[in-house]
C-alpha positions as CSV (number, residue, x, y, z in Angstrom):
1,M,6.9,14.0,-13.5
2,T,3.4,14.9,-14.2
3,D,1.1,12.2,-15.7
4,V,1.3,9.1,-13.5
5,P,-1.6,6.7,-13.7
6,M,-1.3,3.9,-11.2
7,T,-2.4,0.2,-11.2
8,T,-2.0,-2.2,-8.3
9,N,-1.7,-5.9,-8.4
10,P,-2.7,-7.1,-4.9
11,P,-2.2,-10.7,-4.0
12,E,-4.8,-13.0,-5.7
13,E,-8.0,-13.2,-3.8
14,V,-8.5,-16.6,-2.1
15,R,-11.7,-17.5,-0.5
16,A,-11.2,-17.5,3.2
17,E,-12.3,-20.6,5.2
18,I,-13.1,-18.5,8.3
19,S,-16.2,-16.6,9.4
20,P,-16.2,-12.8,9.8
21,Q,-16.8,-13.4,13.5
22,T,-13.7,-15.6,13.8
23,Y,-11.6,-13.1,12.0
24,A,-12.9,-10.2,14.1
25,A,-12.1,-12.1,17.3
26,F,-8.5,-12.8,16.0
27,I,-7.9,-9.2,15.1
28,G,-9.2,-8.0,18.4
29,Q,-6.4,-9.8,20.3
30,V,-3.5,-8.9,18.0
31,A,-1.1,-6.1,18.9
32,L,1.6,-4.6,16.7
33,R,5.1,-4.8,18.1
34,S,7.3,-3.4,15.3
35,V,7.7,-2.6,11.6
36,W,11.0,-2.6,9.7
37,L,12.5,-2.7,6.2
38,T,13.8,-6.2,5.6
39,N,15.3,-5.5,2.1
40,A,15.2,-3.1,-0.8
41,R,16.5,-2.7,-4.3
42,V,16.2,0.4,-6.5
43,T,17.1,1.0,-10.1
44,N,17.0,4.3,-12.0
45,M,17.1,3.8,-15.7
46,A,16.2,7.4,-16.7
47,G,19.1,9.3,-14.9
48,P,18.8,12.5,-13.0
49,G,16.1,14.0,-15.2
50,A,12.6,12.8,-14.3
51,P,10.5,11.3,-17.1
52,K,7.7,13.7,-18.3
53,S,5.1,11.0,-17.9
54,G,4.6,7.3,-17.2
55,A,2.5,4.6,-15.6
56,L,3.0,3.3,-12.1
57,N,2.5,-0.4,-11.6
58,I,2.6,-1.9,-8.1
59,G,2.8,-5.7,-7.4
60,E,2.7,-7.3,-4.0
61,E,3.8,-10.5,-2.2
62,T,3.0,-11.6,1.3
63,R,4.1,-14.4,3.7
64,W,4.1,-15.1,7.4
65,E,6.0,-17.1,10.0
66,P,5.2,-18.0,13.7
67,T,7.2,-16.6,16.6
68,A,7.2,-17.5,20.3
69,T,4.8,-14.6,21.1
70,G,2.8,-14.4,17.9
71,F,3.8,-14.0,14.3
72,R,5.8,-12.0,11.8
73,A,4.3,-11.0,8.5
74,F,6.3,-9.9,5.4
75,H,4.9,-7.6,2.7
76,G,7.0,-7.1,-0.4
77,Y,6.2,-4.5,-3.0
78,Q,7.4,-4.1,-6.6
79,V,7.0,-0.6,-8.0
80,R,7.7,0.1,-11.7
81,L,7.5,3.4,-13.4
82,S,7.4,3.0,-17.2
83,E,6.1,4.5,-20.4
84,D,5.0,2.2,-23.2
85,D,7.6,-0.6,-23.0
86,E,10.4,1.5,-21.6
87,A,11.1,1.1,-17.8
88,H,12.2,4.3,-16.1
89,A,12.6,3.0,-12.5
90,D,12.1,-0.1,-10.4
91,I,11.7,0.2,-6.6
92,E,11.4,-3.0,-4.6
93,A,10.9,-3.0,-0.8
94,E,9.9,-5.6,1.7
95,F,8.6,-4.7,5.2
96,G,8.5,-7.0,8.2
97,V,5.8,-6.6,10.8
98,E,5.9,-8.3,14.1
99,F,2.7,-9.0,16.0
100,V,2.0,-10.2,19.5
101,S,-0.9,-12.7,19.4
102,P,-2.0,-15.1,22.1
103,E,-4.0,-17.0,19.4
104,P,-1.9,-18.6,16.7
105,M,-1.9,-17.3,13.1
106,T,-3.2,-19.8,10.5
107,D,-3.0,-19.9,6.7
108,A,-6.8,-19.4,6.6
109,I,-6.6,-16.3,8.8
110,F,-3.5,-14.9,7.0
111,T,-5.4,-15.1,3.7
112,V,-7.8,-12.4,5.0
113,F,-5.1,-10.6,7.1
114,A,-2.8,-10.2,4.0
115,R,-5.6,-8.4,2.1
116,A,-7.3,-6.4,5.0
117,N,-4.9,-5.6,7.8
118,L,-1.3,-6.0,6.6
119,P,-1.4,-3.3,3.9
120,V,-2.8,-0.8,6.5
121,N,0.5,-1.3,8.4
122,T,2.9,-1.4,5.5
123,W,1.5,1.0,2.8
124,P,2.6,4.2,4.7
125,Y,6.1,2.9,4.8
126,L,6.1,2.2,1.1
127,R,4.7,5.6,0.3
128,E,7.5,7.3,2.2
129,F,10.2,4.9,0.7
130,V,9.0,5.7,-2.9
131,A,8.9,9.4,-2.3
132,S,12.3,9.6,-0.7
133,T,13.8,7.3,-3.3
134,M,12.5,9.4,-6.1
135,G,14.1,12.5,-4.5
136,R,17.4,10.6,-4.3
137,F,17.0,9.9,-8.0
138,G,17.1,13.7,-8.5
139,W,13.4,13.6,-9.4
140,Q,10.5,15.5,-7.9
141,P,9.2,13.1,-5.2
142,F,5.9,11.5,-6.0
143,T,3.5,10.5,-3.2
144,L,1.6,7.3,-3.7
145,P,-2.2,7.8,-3.0
146,A,-3.9,6.6,0.1
147,L,-4.6,2.9,0.4
148,K,-8.1,2.0,-0.8
149,R,-8.9,-1.7,-0.7
150,G,-12.4,-3.1,-1.1
151,T,-13.8,-0.1,-3.0
152,L,-15.2,-0.1,-6.5
153,R,-14.6,3.6,-7.0
154,K,-12.0,4.5,-9.7
155,P,-8.8,6.2,-8.5
156,E,-9.0,9.9,-8.1
157,T,-7.8,12.1,-10.9
158,D,-5.5,15.0,-10.3
159,A,-8.4,17.4,-10.9
160,E,-10.5,15.7,-8.2
161,V,-7.7,16.0,-5.7
162,A,-7.0,19.6,-6.6
163,Q,-10.7,20.7,-6.5
164,P,-12.3,19.0,-3.5
165,K,-16.1,19.3,-3.4
166,P,-17.3,21.6,-0.6
167,K,-18.8,19.9,2.4
168,R,-22.2,20.9,3.6
169,T,-22.0,22.4,7.0
170,R,-24.9,23.5,9.1
171,R,-24.4,27.1,7.9
172,T,-24.4,26.2,4.2
173,A,-27.4,23.9,4.7
174,K,-29.4,26.8,6.2
175,K,-28.5,29.0,3.2
176,A,-29.6,26.4,0.8
177,E,-33.1,26.3,2.4
């Protein structure tokens, strides 16, 4: 598969009713205990031959529940590879993440947490799951890009990834003078 533009549909933004200081204090006392796959469903409509091109669309859903020692957060992803109106593959996965937290989670805190911190913990697992699933489809595995939330920059093109701009080092800076 060669041409795969990607769009993401993160959970709708909801204005948080907490201050940045309150959120920072909450995050400072949270500790990750475990991450696991809670459920998954995959469907390959294209067969063993990978489609030549397509668009990747990723949707998300989040929820949380309290535990005796903190809380569990759940992050579900829906990945669809399609071209025009034809779906080639659907990959759904939900990851559970358990946190130890002396301070209780609240809906207001989770509104921010679901956008800022939860994806940092679950996105790498989704990337691996999608790549290995595509390999099991008999397709060339595709690696999802790095997670970039809160940026206005457009996603990188294949050319930008293949041709990184050289970094200025002390040595190149002296030559430029």
